[in-house]
C-alpha positions in Angstrom: -19.8 9.5 13.7 -23.4 10.2 12.7 -24.2 8.7 9.3 -26.5 11.1 7.5 -28.8 11.1 4.5 -30.2 14.3 2.8 -33.6 14.1 1.2 -33.8 16.3 -1.9 -30.9 18.3 -3.4 -32.4 21.6 -3.9 -31.2 25.1 -2.9 -31.2 24.5 0.9 -29.5 21.1 0.7 -26.9 22.4 -1.8 -26.2 25.7 0.0 -26.4 24.7 3.6 -26.9 21.1 4.7 -24.5 19.2 2.4 -21.5 21.6 2.8 -21.9 21.8 6.6 -22.4 18.1 7.1 -19.5 17.3 4.7 -17.2 19.5 6.6 -18.1 18.3 10.1 -15.9 15.5 11.3 -18.7 14.2 13.5 -20.9 13.4 10.6 -20.6 11.2 7.5 -22.7 12.1 4.5 -23.8 8.7 3.2 -26.8 9.1 1.0 -28.6 11.9 -1.0 -32.0 11.4 -2.5 -32.0 13.2 -5.9 -34.6 12.0 -8.4 -33.4 14.1 -11.3 -29.8 14.8 -12.3 -26.5 13.7 -10.8 -25.2 17.0 -9.3 -25.1 15.4 -5.8 -22.8 12.6 -6.9 -20.6 15.0 -8.9 -20.1 17.2 -6.0 -19.8 14.4 -3.4 -18.5 11.4 -5.3 -18.2 9.3 -2.1 -22.0 9.4 -1.4 -24.6 6.9 -2.6 -27.2 8.6 -4.8 -30.7 7.2 -4.3 -34.0 7.9 -6.0 -36.4 6.3 -3.6 -37.0 7.4 0.1 -37.3 3.8 1.2 -33.6 3.3 0.3 -32.9 5.7 3.2 -35.6 4.5 5.6 -34.7 0.9 5.3 -30.9 1.5 5.7 -30.0 0.5 9.3 -26.7 2.5 9.0 -28.4 5.8 8.6 -28.7 7.6 11.9 -29.9 11.1 10.8 -32.3 12.2 8.0 -32.3 15.8 6.8 -35.6 16.8 5.2 -34.9 19.5 2.6 -38.0 19.0 0.5 -40.9 21.4 -0.4 -42.8 22.5 2.8 -45.9 20.4 2.1 -43.8 17.2 2.3 -42.1 18.0 5.7 -44.6 16.4 7.9 -45.1 13.1 6.0 -41.4 12.5 5.4 -40.3 13.5 8.9 -42.9 11.2 10.4 -41.7 8.3 8.2 -38.1 8.9 9.3 -39.1 8.9 13.0 -41.0 5.7 12.6 -37.9 4.2 11.0 -36.1 5.2 14.2 -34.0 8.0 12.6 -33.1 11.3 14.1 -34.5 14.2 12.0 -33.6 17.7 10.9 -36.4 19.5 9.1 -35.7 22.5 6.9 -37.8 25.5 8.1 -40.7 25.9 8.3 -41.2 22.8 10.5 -44.5 21.9 8.9 -47.4 23.8 7.4 -49.9 23.0 10.3 -49.4 23.5 14.0 -51.0 20.1 14.8 -48.6 18.4 12.5 -45.7 19.9 14.4 -47.2 18.7 17.7 -47.6 15.2 16.3 -44.0 15.0 15.3 -42.8 16.3 18.7 -44.8 13.6 20.5 -43.7 10.9 18.0 -40.0 11.9 18.5 -40.5 11.5 22.3 -42.2 8.1 21.9 -39.4 6.9 19.5 -36.7 8.4 21.7 -35.3 10.3 18.7 -34.3 13.9 18.3 -36.1 16.2 15.9 -35.1 19.8 15.3 -35.6 22.5 12.7 -32.9 24.4 10.7 -33.6 27.9 11.9 -30.1 28.8 10.9 -30.7 32.6 11.2 -30.2 32.3 14.9 -26.6 32.0 13.9 -26.4 35.0 11.7 -23.8 37.5 12.9 -26.2 40.5 12.8 -28.7 38.6 15.0 -26.0 37.5 17.5 -24.8 41.1 17.7 -28.3 42.4 18.4 -28.8 39.6 21.0 -25.7 40.5 22.9 -26.7 44.2 22.9 -30.1 43.4 24.2 -28.9 40.9 26.8 -26.0 42.9 28.2 -28.1 46.1 28.5 -25.9 48.3 26.3 -29.0 50.0 24.9 -30.7 50.1 28.2 -34.4 49.0 28.2 -35.3 48.1 24.6 -38.6 49.7 23.6 -38.7 49.0 19.9 -37.0 46.6 17.4 -37.5 46.5 13.7 -36.2 43.6 11.7 -36.4 43.5 7.9 -35.5 40.8 5.4 -35.9 42.3 1.9 -35.2 41.3 -1.7 -35.9 42.8 -5.1 -37.4 40.3 -7.4 -40.2 41.5 -9.7 -40.8 38.0 -11.2 -41.7 34.5 -9.9 -38.7 32.4 -9.3 -39.7 29.0 -7.7 -42.3 26.9 -6.0 -42.2 29.0 -2.9 -44.0 31.8 -4.8 -46.7 29.6 -6.3 -50.1 29.1 -4.8 -50.2 26.4 -2.1 -50.4 25.8 1.6 -47.1 26.7 3.2 -46.0 28.9 0.3 -45.4 32.6 0.2 -43.1 35.1 1.9 -44.5 34.6 5.4 -43.6 30.9 5.6 -40.3 31.6 3.8 -38.7 34.7 5.2 -41.2 35.3 7.9 -40.2 32.0 9.6 -36.7 33.4 10.1 -37.9 36.8 11.5 -40.5 35.3 13.8 -38.0 32.8 15.2 -35.5 35.4 15.9 -38.0 37.6 17.7 -39.1 34.6 19.8 -35.5 33.8 20.6 -34.9 37.3 21.8 -38.1 38.1 23.7 -40.2 35.0 24.0 -44.0 34.9 23.5 -45.7 38.3 22.7 -48.9 39.3 24.3 -50.5 40.4 21.0 -49.9 40.3 17.2 -51.1 42.4 14.3 -50.3 41.7 10.7 -50.7 43.3 7.2 -50.0 40.7 4.5 -50.2 41.6 0.8 -49.5 40.8 -2.8 -47.6 43.7 -4.2 -46.3 42.4 -7.5 -48.7 42.1 -10.4 -47.3 38.7 -11.1 -47.8 37.4 -7.6 -50.4 34.7 -6.9 -49.5 34.5 -3.2 -48.4 37.1 -0.7 -45.1 38.7 -1.3 -45.1 41.4 1.5 -45.8 41.4 5.2 -45.6 43.7 8.2 -46.1 42.0 11.6 -46.2 43.8 14.8 -45.6 41.9 18.0 -46.6 43.6 21.3 -44.9 42.9 24.6 -45.0 44.9 27.8 -43.4 48.3 26.9 -41.9 46.8 23.8 -42.9 46.6 20.2 -41.3 44.4 17.6 -41.8 45.1 13.9 -41.1 42.4 11.4 -41.1 43.2 7.7 -40.3 41.6 4.4 -40.8 42.7 0.8 -39.9 41.4 -2.7 -39.8 45.0 -4.0 -37.1 46.6 -2.0 -34.7 47.9 -4.6 -32.9 50.1 -2.1 -31.2 48.6 0.9 -33.0 49.2 4.2 -31.6 48.5 7.7 -31.6 44.9 8.6 -32.0 45.7 12.3 -33.0 48.9 14.0 -33.0 48.7 17.8 -34.1 51.5 20.1 -33.5 51.6 23.9 -33.6 54.3 26.6 -29.8 54.5 26.5 -29.2 54.4 22.8 -29.8 53.0 19.3 -28.2 50.3 17.1 -28.7 50.3 13.3 -27.3 47.5 11.1 -27.3 47.2 7.3 -26.5 44.2 5.2 -27.3 40.6 5.4 -25.2 38.0 7.1 -22.6 36.9 4.4 -22.7 33.1 5.1 -25.4 32.2 2.5 -23.7 34.1 -0.3 -20.3 32.7 0.5 -21.7 29.1 0.6 -23.5 29.7 -2.7 -20.3 30.9 -4.3 -18.4 27.5 -3.9 -20.7 25.2 -1.9 -18.0 24.7 0.7 -17.8 25.6 4.4 -14.6 27.3 5.6 -13.7 28.7 9.0 -14.5 32.3 9.5 -17.2 32.2 6.8 -19.4 34.4 8.9 -16.9 37.3 9.3 -18.7 40.5 8.4 -17.2 43.2 6.1 -16.2 46.3 7.9 -18.4 48.5 5.7 -21.4 46.5 7.0 -20.6 46.9 10.7 -23.6 48.3 12.6 -23.7 51.8 14.0 -24.0 52.0 17.8 -25.0 55.4 19.4 -25.3 55.3 23.2 -25.4 57.9 26.0 -22.7 57.5 28.7 -22.5 60.0 31.5 -24.5 62.5 29.5 -22.2 62.2 26.5 -23.1 60.6 23.1 -20.8 57.8 22.1 -21.2 57.0 18.4 -19.2 54.2 16.8 -19.1 51.4 14.3 -19.6 48.1 16.1 -17.8 45.0 14.8 -20.3 42.3 14.0 -20.1 39.0 16.0 -19.1 36.4 13.4 -22.0 34.1 12.5 -21.4 30.4 12.1 -24.1 27.9 10.8 -21.8 25.0 11.7 -22.8 25.5 15.3 -26.2 24.0 14.4 -24.6 20.7 13.5 -22.1 20.8 16.3 -25.0 21.3 18.7 -27.0 18.5 17.1 -24.1 16.1 17.4 -23.8 16.7 21.2 -27.6 16.5 21.5 -27.7 13.1 19.9 -24.6 11.7 21.5 -24.6 13.4 24.9 -28.2 14.5 25.4 -27.3 18.2 25.5 -30.0 20.8 25.0 -30.9 21.5 21.4 -30.1 24.9 19.9 -33.6 24.8 18.2 -36.0 22.7 20.3 -39.0 21.6 18.1 -41.3 23.4 20.4 -39.7 26.7 19.3 -40.4 25.8 15.7 -44.0 25.0 16.5 -44.4 28.4 18.2 -43.3 30.0 14.9 -46.1 28.2 13.1 -48.6 29.4 15.8 -47.6 33.0 15.2 -47.9 32.5 11.4 -51.4 31.3 11.8 -52.3 34.2 14.1 -50.7 36.6 11.6 -53.0 35.3 8.9 -56.0 35.6 11.2 -55.1 39.1 12.1 -54.8 40.1 8.4 -58.2 38.5 7.6 -60.0 40.1 10.5 -58.0 43.4 10.3 -57.5 43.5 14.0 -54.9 42.9 16.7 -55.0 39.3 18.1 -54.3 38.2 21.7 -51.7 35.5 21.7 -52.8 32.6 24.0 -50.9 29.6 25.2 -48.8 27.7 22.6 -50.8 24.4 23.2 
């Protein structure tokens, strides 16, 4: 059993990490760092509530530290955990600088510890469905994919929307979309980005469109805080057909509803099944396609086997570093108003 501590008890810890770890028999949630309030202890009365990080770092029983703090603290706290010989999960984005990510990767190797990043959207049902359609050739040769992650919020909600390195919609929602694109297609040849502040109240970007260019394939990633009407989550176009999917994966909303993981939490509603239209023997075949169920628990199942049996990580830290590289290039493209060639990840 992997004894685990969660650092900070904000939205990501409450919604994702604590419920998943608490429900996984291979993990024991031992400590939660919460400096204000007692919600963590009220929800998990068996845990030890601490107010100082050193109480986790100096505890020889703690095997795994989950860093769920504001982005600017990821590097420092992950580094301290590795130096204390702990395995580490970092909430996305990995860090706010590419060189910080590389330092953590090298330190983890030196310490013979595992570090990974919670890119949970790889386990969204909509993404898994798109991935299968791309990989099994149902749509033929895919020539264009558009992926959107929209919200409607015409006010400032939290620290992620305040000025600061690592803040803004590109680090927040963009990290998910970029990671999914890389998981599907790998490194693009070129990138072009349009990043904006659309709301009058915004002090940092709240909209982006990123175009990734591959050989004979274009990937369009978009996110907006002013999308009042629902747009397709995925639109995929190939030379044999098209797939259109509305609606977000339901896991986050269901976890927020009761902060408890249950089996089949990622089962999609039939009304949100995607529309598949393909040509077979000259005939159009148009139908609703059942969404592959998502399951964020697979992240922690995989982590257990990676720690105990050296199995391959679902999210290698190098993948999370590549996300940061593309974020940097997106900002450069926006500043210089041009398409940027993507070089090596090093």
